[in-house]
N, C-alpha and C positions, 0 to 999 in steps of 0.2 A: 504494498499501498502505498502513497507518498499522503507523505508530513510537514506539517511547518515546523523547524528548530530555527533552535538562536543556534549558529556554526560560528566558533572561532577560527574564520580562515588563516590567522593568526597569531600574534602575541598584536594587542592592539586592537589587531580586526574585525572585528562583527560581523554574521549579517544576519539577518534569517531567511534563508531556503527553505525549500519543497527538497524534501527527501523519499529515500527507498529506505522504508525496513523489512527488512525478512522476516518470514508467522515463524513461530519460535520454537526451536528442531529442539530434541527431548533432553528431558529440565530444567525445562526456557515459558517463558510468565510473559506473553505481551497485557499491559497494562496504559488504558489509559488515562491518562494526570489528570486531573482538578486542579493542580496547584501543586505549583515547588516553590520552596523559600530558598531567599537570592542568600552569601554565605560569604563571610569572607574569601574562599579557598577557592570558590569558583571564576572568585577578584584576579585572586595570587596567579592564575593559570591564564586570565585574562592577562595578569600582566606580563606575564614572562617572569615574576619572579622562582617557579610552582613548573619547571621545564618540559610541558608533555607534549608527544604529539602532536599535529596540523592535519586538518584539518578536523574540528571535533566542537564535541558536540556536552554544553554548558553542563551546568542543573547533576544536584549526587541529593539534594531534599527534598520529597515531594511523594504526594498522598497524593490514590487515583482509585480507577477500578480493573475491574482483573477482566479484559479484550477475551481474550483466547489464551491455552495453554501447549507443549508440546507432549510430544510421552513421552511418559510414565509422572509426570507431574501427578499429585494426589492430594500437597494440602489448603489449594486453592481453584474453584473450578468457573470460569465466564460470567459475568457480576458481582462477584462478590469488591471488595471494600477495601484495600490494603494499603498498609503505608510502606516505601521500597527502602528499606538497607541499604549503602553502600561498600558497605561490607559483608562479602553468604563465606561466608565460614563454612573448611570441605568439611566441620564436625569430624574431619581422622590424623591429624599431623600431631606433633609431639602439639603444641601449643592450647591445638582445637580439646585435645586429653585433657590438659593439665589445667584447664578451670581459664583459661588467656586467646577464647578464640578472636575476640579484636588480637591480634597478633599474628595471627594462619593465616600463608604465604600464596594460600592460593590466591586470596583474591588482592595482598596485598601485589603480586606479582603481575599479574593481569591489567589494575588501574597501574602499577606506570608502562603496560602501553598501549592504556587505552583501547581496554577488551571484553571481549569476557571470557572468564578462565578458559572456556577447547582454543581461543586465539583468536577468534572471529572478532568484524564489528558487525553487530548490523544492521545501522546507514550505511549509506552509502549513498551519492551525485550520482541525480536522476545519469549522467554519461553511466556511471557506474563504479567513480575513484570509490576512494574506499574514504567514508568517513571515524570519524575516532568515538569512543565517548564514553566523558568524565562515571570517576570510580565507578566499575560498572552500570550507573544509572542513564544519562545521559536526560535531568527530569524536563530540562528545559524541552519537550516537543512534547506536539501532541498526544504522541503516541512510543514509546518505549519497549524495551524487550531487555530481561533480565533472568539470571539466573534464580531457579524458587525461592532458596535460602535467599534469594533479597526482596520476598517482600512477607511480608504481616498482616498476618488476616485483622479484620475490624469487624466489628459486632456490626450489623445494617444499622444504617438508618447517622456512622459519624459525617460530625461533621469537621470533611473534607480537608477542608481552611487550614481544618484548626493543625488532624493529624500533618498535617505535612513536615507539621513543624517537629513533631516526634521523631524524626528520620536523623536528624544530627542535631542540632540548637539545644534542644532539651535533654537527649539522653545527656551529649557530648558534658553539657552544663552540672547536670542532679547529679551520673554518676562519679565528677570528677572531685565533687564534695563528698558522696553518700561512700561510693567506695575505692576510689582513687589515698584523697585522705580521712577515711572513716569519724569523719566531723562530728563530734560525739555534742551533747547539750551543755548548752554555760561556754564552750571552745569560744575563742574569737574569732574571727574572721575574717579578710580585707579581701577582696575579686578589684585585679589593679585592669580593666578595660574592659566599660558592662554594656557590649553590645548583641549579638544577639544570647551567647554563651554566654557570655558572662554576667545579664541576663538573671538566665535563669537556674547558675550559680548560687546567685543568692537567694533563688528561690530555695533550694535545697538545704542551700545555709538555717533561709529561716526551719524548714518545716523539721528539723531537726532539731529548734529550737542553739544554734547557735548565738551569740553575741559580745561582742556589740559585733555588726556586717553594714562589716566598710569599704562606698563601695569608694572607687580612684581611679574617678580619668580626666582625661582635657576638656569637655562639652560639656558644656556646663545644658544642654536640652538630655545632654544625657542620665547625668546625679540629679535632675528632677525626676526621671520616669523610672531609678533603678527606689527612689522611698515607694516608687506601690510597684514593686516584685521581693520589697525585704527591710532592703539598706537601712540601715538606721543613724549611721557616723558617713559623713559626706568629705570628696575633695578634690581640690583640684589643682589638678594637676600642675595645670597655668602655674597660678596664683602661687602654691607652696609646696615647699616640697617634699614628692608624699612619702620617703621611709622619717625623715623629723616627723610626720601633721601620723604618723599611723602610728611611730613609736613614742606620740605625747599623750594618742589617745588608748594607748596602751598600759599605763603608766611608768615604763619607760624598756620595756619587756620583747613587744615584738605583739604579733597572730599566733595564735595554732596552728591558720595553715591561714597561709595568703595561696592567693593563685590566679595567672598571669594566662588575660586568656585577649591577647593581645596579639604575639607572634615574634617578639621585639628583642633582640637580646637586653638590651638596656633595659626595657619594663623586669623582664624577667633579673638584671641582679637586685631594680629592684624593690619589686616581691620578695627573691631570696636575702635582703639587706631588713625587709622592716616585720623578718618571720625571725620570734625570738628563738632561746636555744630550747632544746628537742626538738622543737618542731618544724615541720615540717611543709617545702614546695613544693609548687603541681605548676607546669607544664602544660597548656592546653590550645597555644596561642600556635599557629604551626606560624615555622620562622623560612626564609628561605632558605634552600639544602645545606648551600657550602656557612650562614650564618653559624659566629662563636659567640659566645658568653667569655666574661671573663669574670670573675669569682674568688672571695678572698679563703682560700684553700686551709688553715689554722678553724679555720670556722667548720666543716667538718666532727675536724676530732675536737675540737674545745671546744664549741658548743651543741652536739652529736643533734643538725642538724641535715634534713634529707630533702634532697630538691626530687622529687618526681614527675615520671611524665605521662601527662597520662593521652590512652587512642581512644576516641568515642566514647568516654563515658568508663571506661573497660567490663562494657554492655553487656547484654546477651537481647538483645529485639526481639525474638521470640517470649521472652520470660518479662522484660521491660515496658515494651512498649503497651500492651495490654496491662500495667501496675499504676505505668504512669497515667490512662485511659483514666482509673476506678479513680485514681488521687484525681484529675480534674474536676470528673463529677459531682466527687465530695468537694467542689470546691476548698482547695486544700492547692493545688497547680495548678494560674494557671496560661493556655490558652492563648488566648483571646486575646486579649490583650499586650498579646509580645509582638501580635497583627498588628502597624500602624497603617503602614501604607496596600498596595492593588495598584502592578502594573497587565498593560498587556506583554505580552512574545516581544512586540516590535520597542521594545520601552527598556532593553532587559540594558541597558548603558546607562540610563537616565537613574534606575532602581542603582543600581554602583557605585553611581555621583555619590547620591543622598544616601546609601549603608558609611564611604566613608567620611560625609558630613558629620553626620553625628542627627541626623534628624530622621533620624526613622529607630520605633525598634527589632523589627526581623521590611523584612519587604517580600512583595507576597507576588508572584506570576498568577496569575492565573488563565487558568483558558474556556472558551466553551463550552459546555453542555452538550 
């Protein structure tokens, strides 16, 4: 079939094109997209900071309805509402079998090549040229084809716009707090960068009764928005020295857990320096592959600080998506307020600019029914 898609023709060059999309093969699922969130990871590919092959269909955070399934698929059927997962773990490798499916090399290798696990891409230009697929999803398209493990079935009637955000930002932000840092009630938290992922880290911290919950950002609008998602204290990184201010808010000790949700070496260092002795610094933000950060080595043994990475919130989507939906239904998790602006597929570059300017919590590409 032919589908409209946002195609990165080359770094910094974005086109809306009509592409040919293959039918799903064995173990694959075709999905008609309802909505797809706009994430910094998509922009990293657009800008060339994350050097993946082009041309490529961007987008990795989405939800929609199954349109068809390939041979052997048993977990979903046409008509099922689903959320996409950009990390369809194989379930058989050492990482999967030891409880770390987010580190599975099967989807990681496919993502590096812009393909599905079998090595092919389901998208191609009308003239026949293959078009790569970002993070095994390619969610900025009317339809996409993904592995069966790349979809999680949703209850009938689920709001698909809200559910789209579960595919990346919500899983990542809450998982960083609950699983990577294992924040306990009463522990202090600082989140450096309160965009889409950082707001969800704040929500996760609020739900486990962390206190104080400090939001750090350069955007006044984002800091104001952070209050609705659980921040109790606010640090403007333009007018204040972030580390000094966090220390002042914690009696000079620093926070029990600091989260960097930007992906910049300097803010990783700030988060580490704002962490108390014995505390945890969690890096969520995606940096360019060759970026390096300088930290005081003596702080590791002398203060027993931990520096932790967090990939996809250490999540298991089949387990965590239903749990997050229940929390949303109970009013503990706020998905609706995350969506601050909707865009058409042709407006993706405007969505990127709004994200960079900090004028949205999460931009959302919406598709016609």
